[in-house]
MDTraj code that builds the backbone (N, CA, C; nanometers):
import mdtraj as md
import numpy as np

residues = "UNK UNK UNK UNK UNK UNK UNK UNK UNK UNK UNK UNK UNK UNK UNK UNK UNK UNK UNK UNK UNK UNK UNK UNK UNK UNK UNK UNK UNK UNK UNK UNK UNK UNK UNK UNK UNK UNK UNK UNK UNK UNK UNK UNK UNK UNK UNK UNK UNK UNK UNK UNK UNK UNK UNK UNK UNK UNK UNK UNK UNK UNK UNK UNK UNK UNK UNK UNK UNK UNK UNK UNK UNK UNK UNK UNK UNK UNK UNK UNK UNK UNK UNK UNK UNK UNK UNK UNK".split()
xyz = np.array([
    [0.2743, 9.4544, -0.4396],
    [0.3509, 9.5753, -0.4560],
    [0.4362, 9.6036, -0.3323],
    [0.3806, 9.5722, -0.2160],
    [0.4553, 9.5944, -0.0922],
    [0.5777, 9.5025, -0.0849],
    [0.5652, 9.3844, -0.1433],
    [0.6794, 9.2924, -0.1442],
    [0.7945, 9.3492, -0.2274],
    [0.7614, 9.4174, -0.3344],
    [0.8630, 9.4803, -0.4180],
    [0.9387, 9.5864, -0.3390],
    [0.8662, 9.6655, -0.2625],
    [0.9310, 9.7684, -0.1810],
    [1.0152, 9.7072, -0.0696],
    [0.9800, 9.5904, -0.0254],
    [1.0574, 9.5239, 0.0798],
    [1.1926, 9.4760, 0.0267],
    [1.1981, 9.4355, -0.0988],
    [1.3230, 9.3863, -0.1583],
    [1.4075, 9.4968, -0.2216],
    [1.3500, 9.6133, -0.2408],
    [1.4210, 9.7233, -0.3048],
    [1.5504, 9.7627, -0.2329],
    [1.5535, 9.7746, -0.1008],
    [1.6809, 9.8076, -0.0342],
    [1.7900, 9.7027, -0.0583],
    [1.7532, 9.5768, -0.0627],
    [1.8507, 9.4714, -0.0881],
    [1.9070, 9.4801, -0.2297],
    [1.8219, 9.5081, -0.3242],
    [1.8652, 9.5228, -0.4628],
    [1.9585, 9.6435, -0.4756],
    [1.9231, 9.7526, -0.4127],
    [2.0079, 9.8714, -0.4163],
    [2.1424, 9.8450, -0.3497],
    [2.1435, 9.7700, -0.2416],
    [2.2673, 9.7364, -0.1725],
    [2.3584, 9.6522, -0.2627],
    [2.3017, 9.5580, -0.3342],
    [2.3798, 9.4746, -0.4255],
    [2.4374, 9.5591, -0.5389],
    [2.3593, 9.6509, -0.5921],
    [2.4065, 9.7391, -0.6998],
    [2.5207, 9.8275, -0.6496],
    [2.5079, 9.8817, -0.5304],
    [2.6128, 9.9670, -0.4733],
    [2.7400, 9.8858, -0.4522],
    [2.7290, 9.7644, -0.3968],
    [2.8458, 9.6790, -0.3783],
    [2.9133, 9.6485, -0.5116],
    [2.8355, 9.6248, -0.6144],
    [2.8932, 9.5945, -0.7450],
    [2.9764, 9.7117, -0.7954],
    [2.9208, 9.8330, -0.7914],
    [2.9915, 9.9472, -0.8476],
    [3.1041, 9.9993, -0.7588],
    [3.0983, 9.9761, -0.6292],
    [3.2028, 10.0261, -0.5402],
    [3.3115, 9.9239, -0.5088],
    [3.2814, 9.7958, -0.5158],
    [3.3782, 9.6935, -0.4765],
    [3.4162, 9.5985, -0.5891],
    [3.3206, 9.5364, -0.6500],
    [3.3478, 9.4286, -0.7457],
    [3.4042, 9.4828, -0.8764],
    [3.3426, 9.5819, -0.9326],
    [3.3857, 9.6345, -1.0626],
    [3.5265, 9.6944, -1.0577],
    [3.5615, 9.7774, -0.9581],
    [3.6993, 9.8292, -0.9525],
    [3.8031, 9.7187, -0.9343],
    [3.7704, 9.6155, -0.8583],
    [3.8638, 9.5039, -0.8390],
    [3.8878, 9.4307, -0.9711],
    [3.7835, 9.4101, -1.0479],
    [3.7985, 9.3443, -1.1774],
    [3.8829, 9.4289, -1.2718],
    [3.8669, 9.5613, -1.2655],
    [3.9446, 9.6511, -1.3503],
    [4.0925, 9.6461, -1.3123],
    [4.1228, 9.6474, -1.1819],
    [4.2627, 9.6383, -1.1369],
    [4.3244, 9.5058, -1.1782],
    [4.2492, 9.3983, -1.1665],
    [4.2993, 9.2657, -1.2042],
    [4.3298, 9.2593, -1.3536],
    [4.2446, 9.3195, -1.4346],
    [4.2670, 9.3218, -1.5795],
    [4.3935, 9.4011, -1.6133],
    [4.4146, 9.5156, -1.5464],
    [4.5340, 9.5962, -1.5703],
    [4.6604, 9.5212, -1.5280],
    [4.6534, 9.4486, -1.4168],
    [4.7677, 9.3707, -1.3692],
    [4.8014, 9.2600, -1.4678],
    [4.7017, 9.1897, -1.5184],
    [4.7247, 9.0838, -1.6171],
    [4.7873, 9.1410, -1.7440],
    [4.7410, 9.2589, -1.7860],
    [4.7961, 9.3229, -1.9051],
    [4.9423, 9.3596, -1.8830],
    [4.9745, 9.4135, -1.7643],
    [5.1121, 9.4510, -1.7327],
    [5.2023, 9.3283, -1.7332],
    [5.1557, 9.2180, -1.6741],
    [5.2366, 9.0961, -1.6683],
    [5.2560, 9.0342, -1.8060],
    [5.1579, 9.0458, -1.8924],
    [5.1724, 8.9866, -2.0258],
    [5.2604, 9.0724, -2.1164],
    [5.2810, 9.1998, -2.0801],
    [5.3613, 9.2892, -2.1627],
    [5.5054, 9.3046, -2.1155],
    [5.5476, 9.2305, -2.0116],
    [5.6872, 9.2417, -1.9691],
    [5.7768, 9.1838, -2.0779],
    [5.8972, 9.2416, -2.0895],
    [5.9905, 9.1945, -2.1914],
    [6.1307, 9.1904, -2.1322],
    [6.2191, 9.1234, -2.2028],
    [6.3576, 9.1124, -2.1579],
    [6.4189, 9.2509, -2.1469],
    [6.4906, 9.2742, -2.0378],
    [6.5527, 9.4038, -2.0139],
    [6.4740, 9.4925, -1.9192],
    [6.3471, 9.4586, -1.8931],
    [6.2661, 9.5387, -1.8008],
    [6.3139, 9.5205, -1.6575],
    [6.3108, 9.6292, -1.5815],
    [6.3366, 9.6236, -1.4379],
    [6.2026, 9.5998, -1.3700],
    [6.1981, 9.5020, -1.2791],
    [6.0722, 9.4675, -1.2144],
    [6.0883, 9.4629, -1.0625],
    [5.9760, 9.4668, -0.9954],
    [5.9661, 9.4436, -0.8520],
    [5.8707, 9.3273, -0.8346],
    [5.9139, 9.2210, -0.7671],
    [5.8269, 9.1051, -0.7475],
    [5.7326, 9.1316, -0.6310],
    [5.6296, 9.0496, -0.6187],
    [5.5367, 9.0652, -0.5075],
    [5.6033, 9.0317, -0.3749],
    [5.7201, 8.9676, -0.3795],
    [5.7963, 8.9380, -0.2591],
    [5.8936, 9.0476, -0.2216],
    [5.9021, 9.1535, -0.3033],
    [5.9870, 9.2670, -0.2725],
    [6.1266, 9.2587, -0.3299],
    [6.1491, 9.1750, -0.4285],
    [6.2807, 9.1605, -0.4904],
    [6.2849, 9.2419, -0.6190],
    [6.3870, 9.3289, -0.6288],
    [6.4088, 9.4059, -0.7505],
    [6.5007, 9.3266, -0.8417],
    [6.4726, 9.3260, -0.9709],
    [6.5577, 9.2548, -1.0641],
    [6.5345, 9.2978, -1.2072],
    [6.6226, 9.2506, -1.2940],
    [6.6146, 9.2792, -1.4365],
    [6.5852, 9.1482, -1.5091],
    [6.4894, 9.1498, -1.5995],
    [6.4506, 9.0293, -1.6716],
    [6.5571, 8.9957, -1.7749],
    [6.6072, 8.8725, -1.7671],
    [6.7061, 8.8244, -1.8634],
    [6.6436, 8.7360, -1.9701],
    [6.5449, 8.6547, -1.9285],
    [6.4883, 8.5567, -2.0205],
    [6.3425, 8.5315, -1.9824],
    [6.2584, 8.5114, -2.0832],
    [6.1182, 8.4768, -2.0614],
    [6.0900, 8.3491, -2.1382],
    [6.0416, 8.2489, -2.0665],
    [6.0047, 8.1220, -2.1305],
    [5.8714, 8.0787, -2.0719],
    [5.7683, 8.0843, -2.1541],
    [5.6308, 8.0556, -2.1127],
    [5.5938, 8.1455, -1.9945],
    [5.5667, 8.0859, -1.8782],
    [5.5293, 8.1628, -1.7597],
    [5.6417, 8.1709, -1.6577],
    [5.7654, 8.1472, -1.7015],
    [5.8811, 8.1521, -1.6122],
    [5.9759, 8.2626, -1.6589],
    [6.0135, 8.3490, -1.5649],
    [6.1071, 8.4562, -1.5939],
    [6.2388, 8.4274, -1.5243],
    [6.3498, 8.4542, -1.5913],
    [6.4807, 8.4505, -1.5271],
    [6.5201, 8.5948, -1.5049],
    [6.5437, 8.6293, -1.3773],
    [6.5806, 8.7665, -1.3455],
    [6.7190, 8.7694, -1.2820],
    [6.7824, 8.8846, -1.2930],
    [6.9152, 8.9061, -1.2365],
    [6.8996, 9.0067, -1.1227],
    [6.9492, 8.9692, -1.0035],
    [6.9338, 9.0559, -0.8868],
    [7.0685, 9.0828, -0.8217],
    [7.0808, 9.1996, -0.7619],
    [7.1972, 9.2335, -0.6818],
    [7.3229, 9.2626, -0.7610],
    [7.4241, 9.3087, -0.6880],
    [7.5523, 9.3428, -0.7487],
    [7.6274, 9.2185, -0.7944],
    [7.6000, 9.1040, -0.7322],
    [7.6651, 8.9788, -0.7698],
    [7.6005, 8.9139, -0.8912],
    [7.4963, 8.9766, -0.9433],
    [7.4249, 8.9278, -1.0619],
    [7.3750, 8.7840, -1.0449],
    [7.3112, 8.7603, -0.9316],
    [7.2513, 8.6299, -0.9034],
    [7.1286, 8.6140, -0.9922],
    [7.1136, 8.4969, -1.0523],
    [7.0003, 8.4700, -1.1402],
    [6.8953, 8.3898, -1.0635],
    [6.7704, 8.4350, -1.0729],
    [6.6578, 8.3679, -1.0089],
    [6.5528, 8.3377, -1.1138],
    [6.4864, 8.2242, -1.0976],
    [6.3725, 8.1931, -1.1829],
    [6.2468, 8.2167, -1.1002],
    [6.1553, 8.2937, -1.1561],
    [6.0301, 8.3232, -1.0876],
    [5.9137, 8.3000, -1.1838],
    [5.7960, 8.2842, -1.1286],
    [5.6753, 8.2721, -1.2094],
    [5.6325, 8.4106, -1.2560],
    [5.5725, 8.4165, -1.3713],
    [5.5288, 8.5449, -1.4263],
    [5.4251, 8.6117, -1.3367],
    [5.3422, 8.5319, -1.2674],
    [5.2408, 8.5906, -1.1803],
    [5.3023, 8.6589, -1.0585],
    [5.4310, 8.6364, -1.0320],
    [5.4974, 8.6975, -0.9164],
    [5.5473, 8.8393, -0.9444],
    [5.5309, 8.8873, -1.0666],
    [5.5713, 9.0245, -1.0987],
    [5.4682, 9.1192, -1.0379],
    [5.5159, 9.2061, -0.9511],
    [5.4266, 9.3006, -0.8860],
    [5.4169, 9.4330, -0.9586],
    [5.5308, 9.4766, -1.0169],
    [5.5326, 9.6067, -1.0805],
    [5.6509, 9.6145, -1.1748],
    [5.6337, 9.6812, -1.2865],
    [5.7432, 9.7109, -1.3773],
    [5.7942, 9.8492, -1.3410],
    [5.9245, 9.8566, -1.3115],
    [5.9853, 9.9832, -1.2706],
    [6.0243, 10.0594, -1.3970],
    [5.9696, 10.1790, -1.4122],
    [6.0044, 10.2623, -1.5278],
    [6.0901, 10.3778, -1.4787],
    [6.2023, 10.3952, -1.5434],
    [6.2915, 10.5047, -1.5082],
    [6.2620, 10.6218, -1.6008],
    [6.1997, 10.7246, -1.5457],
    [6.1607, 10.8407, -1.6266],
    [6.2347, 10.9634, -1.5783],
])
top = md.Topology()
chain = top.add_chain()
for i, resn in enumerate(residues, 1):
    res = top.add_residue(resn, chain, resSeq=i)
    for name in ("N", "CA", "C"):
        top.add_atom(name, md.element.get_by_symbol(name[0]), res)
traj = md.Trajectory(xyz[None], top)
């Protein structure tokens, strides 16, 4: 019985780490994956590299975006989308 009490703090520490660190991270990752899978042509996005652009074409996991006043076209990976900019 004393051995059980000796391991109890470790078990509680693991449970606390799960609910405070691991679970919220998994939830954020799931939301990010959902956002990236729901992007569509015409959306304004911000890449993880800090580039703002408008999606012109989506083919598999590659996006063609248009950036700047000169309308330069860039191809980026879908995982590089950091945020969808919504104009409200």
